[in-house]
C-alpha positions as a Markdown table, in Angstrom:
| # | Residue | x | y | z |
|---|---|---|---|---|
| 1 | Unk | 41.0 | -20.4 | 9.6 |
| 2 | Unk | 42.5 | -21.4 | 6.3 |
| 3 | Unk | 44.7 | -24.5 | 6.4 |
| 4 | Unk | 47.7 | -25.2 | 4.2 |
| 5 | Unk | 45.4 | -26.9 | 1.6 |
| 6 | Unk | 43.2 | -23.8 | 1.4 |
| 7 | Unk | 40.4 | -25.4 | 3.3 |
| 8 | Unk | 38.4 | -23.0 | 5.5 |
| 9 | Unk | 36.9 | -23.8 | 8.8 |
| 10 | Unk | 35.7 | -22.0 | 11.9 |
| 11 | Unk | 37.4 | -22.6 | 15.2 |
| 12 | Unk | 36.0 | -21.9 | 18.7 |
| 13 | Unk | 38.4 | -22.2 | 21.6 |
| 14 | Unk | 37.8 | -21.7 | 25.4 |
| 15 | Unk | 39.7 | -18.7 | 26.8 |
| 16 | Unk | 39.3 | -19.9 | 30.4 |
| 17 | Unk | 38.8 | -23.1 | 32.3 |
| 18 | Unk | 35.2 | -22.1 | 32.9 |
| 19 | Unk | 34.6 | -21.7 | 29.2 |
| 20 | Unk | 35.4 | -25.4 | 28.6 |
| 21 | Unk | 32.0 | -26.4 | 29.9 |
| 22 | Unk | 30.3 | -24.2 | 27.3 |
| 23 | Unk | 32.5 | -25.7 | 24.5 |
| 24 | Unk | 31.8 | -29.2 | 25.6 |
| 25 | Unk | 28.0 | -28.5 | 25.8 |
| 26 | Unk | 28.1 | -27.3 | 22.2 |
| 27 | Unk | 29.6 | -30.5 | 21.0 |
| 28 | Unk | 27.0 | -32.5 | 22.9 |
| 29 | Unk | 24.3 | -30.3 | 21.4 |
| 30 | Unk | 25.7 | -31.1 | 17.9 |
| 31 | Unk | 25.5 | -34.9 | 18.6 |
| 32 | Unk | 22.0 | -34.7 | 20.1 |
| 33 | Unk | 20.5 | -32.4 | 17.5 |
| 34 | Unk | 22.0 | -34.5 | 14.7 |
| 35 | Unk | 20.1 | -37.5 | 16.2 |
| 36 | Unk | 16.9 | -35.6 | 16.7 |
| 37 | Unk | 16.7 | -34.4 | 13.1 |
| 38 | Unk | 18.1 | -37.6 | 11.5 |
| 39 | Unk | 14.7 | -38.3 | 9.8 |
| 40 | Unk | 14.3 | -34.8 | 8.4 |
| 41 | Unk | 16.1 | -32.6 | 5.8 |
| 42 | Unk | 17.8 | -30.7 | 8.6 |
| 43 | Unk | 21.4 | -31.4 | 9.4 |
| 44 | Unk | 23.9 | -29.6 | 11.7 |
| 45 | Unk | 26.9 | -27.8 | 10.5 |
| 46 | Unk | 29.7 | -30.5 | 10.9 |
| 47 | Unk | 31.6 | -30.1 | 14.2 |
| 48 | Unk | 34.7 | -31.9 | 15.3 |
| 49 | Unk | 36.7 | -31.8 | 18.6 |
| 50 | Unk | 40.3 | -30.8 | 18.5 |
| 51 | Unk | 41.6 | -30.9 | 22.1 |
| 52 | Unk | 39.7 | -28.3 | 24.0 |
| 53 | Unk | 38.5 | -26.5 | 20.8 |
| 54 | Unk | 35.8 | -27.2 | 18.3 |
| 55 | Unk | 36.2 | -26.9 | 14.5 |
| 56 | Unk | 33.2 | -26.2 | 12.3 |
| 57 | Unk | 32.9 | -26.8 | 8.6 |
| 58 | Unk | 32.9 | -23.5 | 6.6 |
| 59 | Unk | 29.9 | -23.5 | 4.3 |
| 60 | Unk | 28.5 | -21.1 | 1.7 |
| 61 | Unk | 25.1 | -20.9 | 0.2 |
| 62 | Unk | 21.7 | -19.2 | 0.2 |
| 63 | Unk | 20.1 | -18.9 | 3.6 |
| 64 | Unk | 16.4 | -19.6 | 4.1 |
| 65 | Unk | 16.0 | -15.9 | 5.0 |
| 66 | Unk | 17.2 | -14.9 | 1.5 |
| 67 | Unk | 15.1 | -17.5 | -0.1 |
| 68 | Unk | 12.0 | -16.2 | 1.6 |
| 69 | Unk | 12.9 | -12.6 | 0.7 |
| 70 | Unk | 13.1 | -13.6 | -2.9 |
| 71 | Unk | 9.6 | -15.0 | -2.8 |
| 72 | Unk | 8.4 | -11.8 | -1.2 |
| 73 | Unk | 10.0 | -9.7 | -3.9 |
| 74 | Unk | 8.3 | -11.8 | -6.6 |
| 75 | Unk | 4.9 | -11.3 | -4.8 |
| 76 | Unk | 4.6 | -15.1 | -4.8 |
| 77 | Unk | 2.5 | -15.3 | -1.7 |
| 78 | Unk | 1.5 | -19.0 | -2.2 |
| 79 | Unk | 5.1 | -20.2 | -2.5 |
| 80 | Unk | 6.1 | -18.0 | 0.4 |
| 81 | Unk | 3.5 | -19.5 | 2.7 |
| 82 | Unk | 4.3 | -23.0 | 1.5 |
| 83 | Unk | 8.0 | -22.4 | 2.3 |
| 84 | Unk | 7.2 | -21.2 | 5.8 |
| 85 | Unk | 4.8 | -24.2 | 6.3 |
| 86 | Unk | 7.6 | -26.6 | 5.2 |
| 87 | Unk | 9.9 | -25.1 | 8.0 |
| 88 | Unk | 7.1 | -25.4 | 10.6 |
| 89 | Unk | 6.2 | -29.0 | 9.6 |
| 90 | Unk | 9.8 | -30.1 | 9.8 |
| 91 | Unk | 10.3 | -28.7 | 13.3 |
| 92 | Unk | 7.0 | -30.1 | 14.5 |
| 93 | Unk | 7.6 | -33.5 | 13.1 |
| 94 | Unk | 10.8 | -33.8 | 15.1 |
| 95 | Unk | 9.2 | -32.5 | 18.4 |
| 96 | Unk | 7.8 | -35.7 | 19.8 |
| 97 | Unk | 8.5 | -35.2 | 23.5 |
| 98 | Unk | 5.8 | -34.0 | 25.9 |
| 99 | Unk | 6.6 | -30.7 | 27.6 |
| 100 | Unk | 7.2 | -30.9 | 31.3 |
| 101 | Unk | 7.8 | -27.8 | 33.4 |
| 102 | Unk | 11.2 | -27.6 | 35.2 |
| 103 | Unk | 12.9 | -25.2 | 37.6 |
| 104 | Unk | 15.6 | -24.7 | 34.9 |
| 105 | Unk | 12.9 | -23.5 | 32.4 |
| 106 | Unk | 11.4 | -21.0 | 34.9 |
| 107 | Unk | 14.9 | -19.7 | 35.7 |
| 108 | Unk | 15.5 | -19.1 | 32.0 |
| 109 | Unk | 12.1 | -17.8 | 30.9 |
| 110 | Unk | 10.4 | -16.6 | 34.0 |
| 111 | Unk | 6.8 | -17.4 | 35.1 |
| 112 | Unk | 4.8 | -18.8 | 32.3 |
| 113 | Unk | 1.8 | -21.0 | 31.7 |
| 114 | Unk | 2.3 | -24.7 | 32.1 |
| 115 | Unk | 2.0 | -25.3 | 28.3 |
| 116 | Unk | -0.3 | -28.3 | 28.8 |
| 117 | Unk | -0.2 | -30.5 | 25.7 |
| 118 | Unk | 2.8 | -28.7 | 24.2 |
| 119 | Unk | 5.4 | -30.7 | 22.3 |
| 120 | Unk | 9.2 | -30.2 | 22.5 |
| 121 | Unk | 12.5 | -31.6 | 21.5 |
| 122 | Unk | 15.0 | -33.4 | 23.8 |
| 123 | Unk | 17.5 | -30.6 | 22.9 |
| 124 | Unk | 16.1 | -27.3 | 21.6 |
| 125 | Unk | 18.1 | -24.9 | 19.5 |
| 126 | Unk | 16.2 | -21.8 | 20.2 |
| 127 | Unk | 18.1 | -19.9 | 17.6 |
| 128 | Unk | 17.0 | -22.0 | 14.6 |
| 129 | Unk | 15.9 | -18.9 | 12.8 |
| 130 | Unk | 15.9 | -18.4 | 9.0 |
| 131 | Unk | 19.3 | -16.8 | 8.7 |
| 132 | Unk | 20.9 | -19.8 | 10.4 |
| 133 | Unk | 19.6 | -22.3 | 7.8 |
| 134 | Unk | 21.7 | -22.7 | 4.6 |
| 135 | Unk | 20.0 | -24.4 | 1.7 |
| 136 | Unk | 22.0 | -27.2 | 0.0 |
| 137 | Unk | 21.3 | -30.1 | -2.4 |
| 138 | Unk | 22.2 | -33.5 | -1.2 |
| 139 | Unk | 24.8 | -34.8 | -3.7 |
| 140 | Unk | 23.5 | -38.4 | -3.4 |
| 141 | Unk | 19.7 | -38.0 | -3.3 |
| 142 | Unk | 19.3 | -34.6 | -5.0 |
| 143 | Unk | 17.0 | -33.6 | -2.1 |
| 144 | Unk | 17.0 | -30.2 | -0.5 |
| 145 | Unk | 18.7 | -30.0 | 2.9 |
| 146 | Unk | 19.0 | -27.2 | 5.4 |
| 147 | Unk | 22.2 | -26.9 | 7.2 |
| 148 | Unk | 22.0 | -25.3 | 10.7 |
| 149 | Unk | 25.0 | -22.9 | 11.1 |
| 150 | Unk | 24.7 | -21.8 | 14.7 |
| 151 | Unk | 23.4 | -24.1 | 17.3 |
| 152 | Unk | 25.4 | -22.6 | 20.2 |
| 153 | Unk | 22.3 | -21.6 | 22.1 |
| 154 | Unk | 20.7 | -25.1 | 22.6 |
| 155 | Unk | 19.4 | -26.4 | 25.8 |
| 156 | Unk | 18.6 | -29.9 | 27.0 |
| 157 | Unk | 15.5 | -28.9 | 28.9 |
| 158 | Unk | 11.9 | -29.1 | 27.6 |
| 159 | Unk | 11.0 | -25.9 | 25.6 |
| 160 | Unk | 7.8 | -25.7 | 23.6 |
| 161 | Unk | 8.5 | -26.1 | 19.9 |
| 162 | Unk | 6.1 | -23.2 | 19.2 |
| 163 | Unk | 8.6 | -20.9 | 21.0 |
| 164 | Unk | 11.3 | -21.8 | 18.6 |
| 165 | Unk | 8.9 | -21.2 | 15.7 |
| 166 | Unk | 7.8 | -17.9 | 17.3 |
| 167 | Unk | 11.4 | -16.7 | 17.4 |
| 168 | Unk | 11.9 | -17.5 | 13.7 |
| 169 | Unk | 8.8 | -15.5 | 12.8 |
| 170 | Unk | 9.6 | -12.7 | 15.2 |
| 171 | Unk | 13.0 | -11.9 | 13.9 |
| 172 | Unk | 12.0 | -12.4 | 10.3 |
| 173 | Unk | 9.2 | -9.9 | 10.3 |
| 174 | Unk | 11.1 | -7.3 | 12.3 |
| 175 | Unk | 12.0 | -4.1 | 10.4 |
| 176 | Unk | 11.2 | -3.4 | 6.7 |
| 177 | Unk | 9.5 | -6.7 | 6.0 |
| 178 | Unk | 6.7 | -6.0 | 8.5 |
| 179 | Unk | 4.4 | -4.0 | 6.2 |
| 180 | Unk | 5.0 | -6.3 | 3.3 |
| 181 | Unk | 4.1 | -9.4 | 5.4 |
| 182 | Unk | 0.9 | -7.8 | 6.6 |
| 183 | Unk | -0.3 | -7.7 | 3.0 |
| 184 | Unk | 0.1 | -11.4 | 2.7 |
| 185 | Unk | -0.7 | -13.0 | 6.1 |
| 186 | Unk | -0.2 | -13.0 | 9.8 |
| 187 | Unk | 2.4 | -15.7 | 10.2 |
| 188 | Unk | 1.7 | -16.2 | 13.9 |
| 189 | Unk | -2.0 | -16.6 | 13.5 |
| 190 | Unk | -1.7 | -18.7 | 10.3 |
| 191 | Unk | 0.5 | -21.2 | 12.1 |
| 192 | Unk | -1.5 | -21.5 | 15.3 |
| 193 | Unk | 0.3 | -18.9 | 17.5 |
| 194 | Unk | -2.5 | -16.6 | 18.8 |
| 195 | Unk | -2.1 | -13.2 | 20.4 |
| 196 | Unk | -2.0 | -14.6 | 24.0 |
| 197 | Unk | 0.8 | -17.0 | 23.0 |
| 198 | Unk | 2.7 | -14.2 | 21.3 |
| 199 | Unk | 2.6 | -12.1 | 24.5 |
| 200 | Unk | 3.8 | -15.1 | 26.5 |
| 201 | Unk | 6.6 | -15.8 | 24.1 |
| 202 | Unk | 7.6 | -12.1 | 23.9 |
| 203 | Unk | 7.9 | -12.1 | 27.7 |
| 204 | Unk | 10.0 | -15.3 | 27.7 |
| 205 | Unk | 12.3 | -13.8 | 25.1 |
| 206 | Unk | 12.7 | -10.6 | 27.1 |
| 207 | Unk | 13.4 | -12.6 | 30.3 |
């Protein structure tokens, strides 16, 4: 939408009564995720309620996916790995809850290991992949911030943070990047996701 002042924003409206639950959950996710990542450089795309609808700030900028691609094109393996490590470290620093198996988890992901010792967030945005992070500079501090564009698929059940990280890696290396990445590193192994864990996460994603 473009208002009379030329300001752009995205608007999501429920088309049925049943859809209102989903819209309301998105707003609660926005509030919860904002609190969870308050001590990091991650912030959620600003969301405001307008009756039954939600309005999201329209943002432009370079995504983390494009940034990583640029490092690959420059053959800057060290900077590429450092950039991925920064992403992993930020997510893991926010994941301070102990994973607890729930019926809701098994319904969503199928039969899985118990993930003993795994850490998670109170609310997990499973789609926090590189294309959904837009890089900004904080006007006050000058520090780099990542704005999360799409947190619609967030859930208030324990989900291992390594699954969120797995999805980011999985969708990034798909396609034409696969062979180039093989020359640099195995992202999964480098960041502690072994073959067995990858098979488990792959099955969870399919389920």
